[in-house]
DSSP file (Angstrom, degrees, kcal/mol; ACC not computed):
  #  RESIDUE AA STRUCTURE BP1 BP2  ACC     N-H-->O    O-->H-N    N-H-->O    O-->H-N    TCO  KAPPA ALPHA  PHI   PSI    X-CA   Y-CA   Z-CA
    1    1 A X              0   0    0      0, 0.0    34,-0.0     0, 0.0     0, 0.0   0.000 360.0 360.0 360.0 137.5 -115.1  218.8  108.0
    2    2 A X     >  -     0   0    0      1,-0.1     4,-2.0     4,-0.0     5,-0.1  -0.194 360.0-108.2 -73.4 171.9 -115.1  215.2  107.2
    3    3 A X  H  > S+     0   0    0      2,-0.2     4,-2.1     1,-0.2     5,-0.2   0.872 119.9  53.1 -72.4 -36.3 -117.9  213.6  105.0
    4    4 A X  H  > S+     0   0    0      2,-0.2     4,-2.5     1,-0.2    -1,-0.2   0.933 114.0  42.5 -69.5 -44.8 -119.4  211.8  108.0
    5    5 A X  H  > S+     0   0    0      1,-0.2     4,-2.3     2,-0.2    -2,-0.2   0.890 112.8  53.3 -65.4 -35.2 -119.6  215.1  110.0
    6    6 A X  H  X S+     0   0    0     -4,-2.0     4,-2.2     2,-0.2    -2,-0.2   0.892 110.8  45.8 -67.2 -40.3 -120.8  216.9  107.0
    7    7 A X  H  X S+     0   0    0     -4,-2.1     4,-2.6     2,-0.2    -2,-0.2   0.881 112.1  51.0 -65.4 -41.4 -123.6  214.4  106.5
    8    8 A X  H  X S+     0   0    0     -4,-2.5     4,-2.1     2,-0.2    -2,-0.2   0.878 109.7  51.7 -68.5 -32.8 -124.5  214.4  110.2
    9    9 A X  H  X S+     0   0    0     -4,-2.3     4,-3.1     2,-0.2    -2,-0.2   0.938 108.6  50.3 -60.1 -48.9 -124.7  218.3  110.0
   10   10 A X  H  X S+     0   0    0     -4,-2.2     4,-2.0     1,-0.2     5,-0.2   0.917 110.3  49.3 -58.5 -44.5 -127.0  218.1  107.1
   11   11 A X  H  X S+     0   0    0     -4,-2.6     4,-2.6     2,-0.2    -1,-0.2   0.936 111.6  50.1 -55.3 -48.8 -129.3  215.6  109.0
   12   12 A X  H  X S+     0   0    0     -4,-2.1     4,-3.0     1,-0.2     5,-0.3   0.918 110.1  50.0 -63.1 -46.6 -129.3  217.9  112.1
   13   13 A X  H  X S+     0   0    0     -4,-3.1     4,-2.1     1,-0.2    -1,-0.2   0.911 112.0  47.8 -60.6 -40.0 -130.2  220.9  109.9
   14   14 A X  H  X S+     0   0    0     -4,-2.0     4,-2.0     2,-0.2    -2,-0.2   0.892 114.1  46.0 -65.9 -48.6 -133.0  218.9  108.3
   15   15 A X  H  X S+     0   0    0     -4,-2.6     4,-2.5    -5,-0.2    -2,-0.2   0.933 113.1  50.6 -61.3 -44.5 -134.3  217.7  111.8
   16   16 A X  H  X S+     0   0    0     -4,-3.0     4,-2.8     2,-0.2    -2,-0.2   0.914 109.5  51.6 -68.1 -38.9 -134.0  221.3  113.2
   17   17 A X  H  X S+     0   0    0     -4,-2.1     4,-2.8    -5,-0.3    -1,-0.2   0.953 111.5  46.4 -60.1 -46.7 -136.0  222.7  110.2
   18   18 A X  H  X S+     0   0    0     -4,-2.0     4,-1.7     2,-0.2    -1,-0.2   0.882 111.9  50.0 -60.1 -44.0 -138.7  220.2  110.8
   19   19 A X  H  <>S+     0   0    0     -4,-2.5     5,-2.5     2,-0.2     6,-0.5   0.938 111.8  50.6 -63.6 -50.3 -138.8  220.9  114.5
   20   20 A X  H ><5S+     0   0    0     -4,-2.8     3,-1.7     1,-0.2    -2,-0.2   0.929 108.2  49.8 -54.6 -51.8 -139.0  224.6  113.8
   21   21 A X  H 3<5S+     0   0    0     -4,-2.8    -1,-0.2     1,-0.3    -2,-0.2   0.770 111.7  48.6 -57.1 -33.4 -141.8  224.3  111.4
   22   22 A X  T 3<5S-     0   0    0     -4,-1.7    -1,-0.3    -3,-0.2    -2,-0.2   0.408 115.9-120.3 -90.0   5.2 -143.8  222.2  113.9
   23   23 A X  T < 5S+     0   0    0     -3,-1.7    -3,-0.2    -4,-0.4    -2,-0.1   0.817  77.9 125.5  57.1  41.2 -143.0  224.9  116.5
   24   24 A X  S   <S+     0   0    0     -5,-2.5    18,-0.3    -6,-0.1     2,-0.3   0.751  77.7  27.9 -89.4 -29.5 -141.1  222.6  118.8
   25   25 A X        -     0   0    0     -6,-0.5    16,-0.2    -9,-0.2    -2,-0.2  -0.865  67.5-146.8-124.3 160.5 -138.1  224.9  118.8
   26   26 A X  S    S+     0   0    0     14,-2.3     2,-0.3    -2,-0.3    15,-0.2   0.426  76.6   0.1-105.9  -0.9 -137.9  228.7  118.2
   27   27 A X  E     -A   40   0A   0     13,-0.9    13,-2.6   -11,-0.0     2,-0.3  -0.962  55.3-178.4-178.0 154.8 -134.6  228.9  116.4
   28   28 A X  E     +A   39   0A   0     -2,-0.3     2,-0.3    11,-0.2    11,-0.2  -0.977  18.7 124.2-159.6 162.8 -131.7  226.9  115.1
   29   29 A X  E     -A   38   0A   0      9,-1.6     9,-3.1    -2,-0.3     2,-0.1  -0.977  57.5 -35.4 169.5-173.0 -128.3  227.4  113.4
   30   30 A X  E     -A   37   0A   0     -2,-0.3     7,-0.2     7,-0.2     2,-0.1  -0.461  56.6-135.1 -70.2 143.5 -124.5  226.9  113.4
   31   31 A X        -     0   0    0      5,-1.5     5,-0.1     2,-0.4    -1,-0.1  -0.283  29.1 -94.9 -86.6 179.5 -122.9  227.0  116.8
   32   32 A X  S    S+     0   0    0     -2,-0.1     2,-0.2     5,-0.1    -1,-0.1   0.855 111.1  61.2 -65.3 -38.1 -119.6  228.9  117.7
   33   33 A X  S >  S-     0   0    0      1,-0.1     3,-1.5     4,-0.0    -2,-0.4  -0.621  89.6-124.7 -95.0 155.5 -117.6  225.8  117.1
   34   34 A X  T 3  S+     0   0    0      1,-0.3    -3,-0.1    -2,-0.2    -1,-0.1   0.858 113.2  48.4 -69.4 -35.7 -117.5  224.0  113.8
   35   35 A X  T 3  S+     0   0    0     -5,-0.1    15,-1.4    14,-0.0     2,-0.3   0.091 102.4  83.7 -97.6  26.7 -118.7  220.7  115.6
   36   36 A X  E <   - B   0  49A   0     -3,-1.5    -5,-1.5    13,-0.2     2,-0.4  -0.828  56.2-161.6-122.9 162.3 -121.5  222.4  117.3
   37   37 A X  E     -AB  30  48A   0     11,-2.7    11,-2.9    -2,-0.3     2,-0.5  -0.997  17.5-134.7-141.5 146.3 -125.2  223.4  116.5
   38   38 A X  E     -AB  29  47A   0     -9,-3.1    -9,-1.6    -2,-0.4     2,-0.4  -0.882  20.5-177.1-105.2 127.4 -127.3  225.8  118.3
   39   39 A X  E     -AB  28  46A   0      7,-2.9     7,-1.4    -2,-0.5     2,-0.8  -0.984  17.7-148.2-125.5 120.7 -130.9  224.9  119.1
   40   40 A X  E     +AB  27  45A   0    -13,-2.6   -14,-2.3    -2,-0.4   -13,-0.9  -0.803  28.8 171.3 -92.2 117.8 -133.2  227.5  120.8
   41   41 A X  E >   - B   0  44A   0      3,-1.9     3,-2.1    -2,-0.8   -16,-0.1  -0.987  65.0  -6.8-124.8 123.2 -135.6  225.4  123.0
   42   42 A X  T 3  S-     0   0    0     -2,-0.4    -1,-0.1   -18,-0.3     3,-0.1   0.826 130.0 -57.3  55.9  33.2 -138.0  226.9  125.5
   43   43 A X  T 3  S+     0   0    0      1,-0.2     2,-0.5   -16,-0.0    -1,-0.3   0.343 116.2 109.6  87.6  -7.5 -136.4  230.3  124.9
   44   44 A X  E <   -B   41   0A   0     -3,-2.1    -3,-1.9    -5,-0.0     2,-0.2  -0.927  66.0-133.2-111.6 120.4 -132.9  229.2  125.8
   45   45 A X  E     -B   40   0A   0     -2,-0.5     2,-0.4    -5,-0.2    -5,-0.2  -0.505  25.1-166.9 -73.8 136.6 -130.1  228.9  123.2
   46   46 A X  E     -B   39   0A   0     -7,-1.4    -7,-2.9    -2,-0.2     2,-0.7  -0.998  12.1-151.3-130.9 130.4 -128.3  225.5  123.7
   47   47 A X  E     +B   38   0A   0     -2,-0.4     2,-0.3    -9,-0.2    -9,-0.2  -0.916  26.3 176.8-102.0 110.3 -125.0  224.8  122.0
   48   48 A X  E     -B   37   0A   0    -11,-2.9   -11,-2.7    -2,-0.7   -17,-0.1  -0.877  36.2-108.8-119.1 145.3 -124.8  221.1  121.4
   49   49 A X  E  >  -B   36   0A   0     -2,-0.3     4,-2.1   -13,-0.2   -13,-0.2  -0.298  45.9-105.5 -58.2 160.3 -122.1  218.9  119.7
   50   50 A X  H  > S+     0   0    0    -15,-1.4     4,-2.6     1,-0.2     5,-0.2   0.896 119.2  54.2 -59.7 -41.2 -123.7  217.5  116.4
   51   51 A X  H  > S+     0   0    0      1,-0.2     4,-1.5     2,-0.2    -1,-0.2   0.883 112.8  42.7 -64.2 -36.9 -124.2  213.9  117.8
   52   52 A X  H  > S+     0   0    0      2,-0.2     4,-3.1    -3,-0.2    -1,-0.2   0.830 110.7  55.5 -77.7 -32.2 -126.2  215.3  120.8
   53   53 A X  H  X S+     0   0    0     -4,-2.1     4,-2.5     1,-0.2     5,-0.2   0.916 108.3  50.8 -62.9 -46.4 -128.1  217.8  118.6
   54   54 A X  H  X S+     0   0    0     -4,-2.6     4,-2.3     2,-0.2    -2,-0.2   0.925 112.0  45.4 -58.6 -46.6 -129.2  214.8  116.5
   55   55 A X  H  X S+     0   0    0     -4,-1.5     4,-2.8     2,-0.2     5,-0.2   0.928 113.3  49.1 -63.2 -49.3 -130.4  212.9  119.4
   56   56 A X  H  X S+     0   0    0     -4,-3.1     4,-2.4     1,-0.2    -2,-0.2   0.932 113.6  46.1 -57.9 -47.5 -132.2  215.7  121.0
   57   57 A X  H  X S+     0   0    0     -4,-2.5     4,-2.5     1,-0.2    -2,-0.2   0.862 111.6  51.2 -64.3 -40.7 -134.0  216.6  117.8
   58   58 A X  H  X S+     0   0    0     -4,-2.3     4,-1.5    -5,-0.2    -1,-0.2   0.903 112.0  45.7 -68.1 -39.0 -134.9  213.1  117.1
   59   59 A X  H  < S+     0   0    0     -4,-2.8    -2,-0.2     2,-0.2    -1,-0.2   0.840 112.1  52.5 -64.1 -34.3 -136.4  212.6  120.5
   60   60 A X  H  < S+     0   0    0     -4,-2.4     3,-0.4    -5,-0.2    -2,-0.2   0.908 115.2  40.9 -66.2 -38.7 -138.2  215.9  120.3
   61   61 A X  H  < S+     0   0    0     -4,-2.5     2,-0.2     1,-0.3    -2,-0.2   0.749 127.3  33.2 -78.7 -22.9 -139.7  214.9  116.9
   62   62 A X    ><  +     0   0    0     -4,-1.5     3,-2.0    -5,-0.2    -1,-0.3  -0.622  67.1 167.6-128.7  71.3 -140.5  211.3  118.0
   63   63 A X  T 3  S+     0   0    0     -3,-0.4    -1,-0.1     1,-0.3    -2,-0.1   0.749  74.5  56.4 -66.2 -21.8 -141.3  211.4  121.6
   64   64 A X  T 3  S+     0   0    0     -3,-0.1    -1,-0.3     2,-0.1     2,-0.2   0.489  91.5  92.4 -79.9  -7.9 -142.6  207.8  121.7
   65   65 A X  S <  S-     0   0    0     -3,-2.0     2,-0.5    -6,-0.2    -3,-0.1  -0.590  72.7-127.5 -96.8 159.8 -139.5  206.3  120.4
   66   66 A X              0   0    0     -2,-0.2    -2,-0.1     1,-0.1    -3,-0.0  -0.834 360.0 360.0 -99.9 128.7 -136.5  204.9  122.2
   67   67 A X              0   0    0     -2,-0.5    -1,-0.1   -12,-0.0    -8,-0.0   0.470 360.0 360.0-101.5 360.0 -133.2  206.3  121.1
């Protein structure tokens, strides 16, 4: 995994941890593919590419901001 992807994955993990502790999601972790991240939202696991996972979590944590 390149440095940029590794950095993005670390950011996604931090956002997911914050969303989990704020009870906005019920689970998170690595996806089946190296470039995916799994987020359990409203009881359903979602496998998202890292960039989409980042945008999803950012919007979830900051609902009033525009991405």
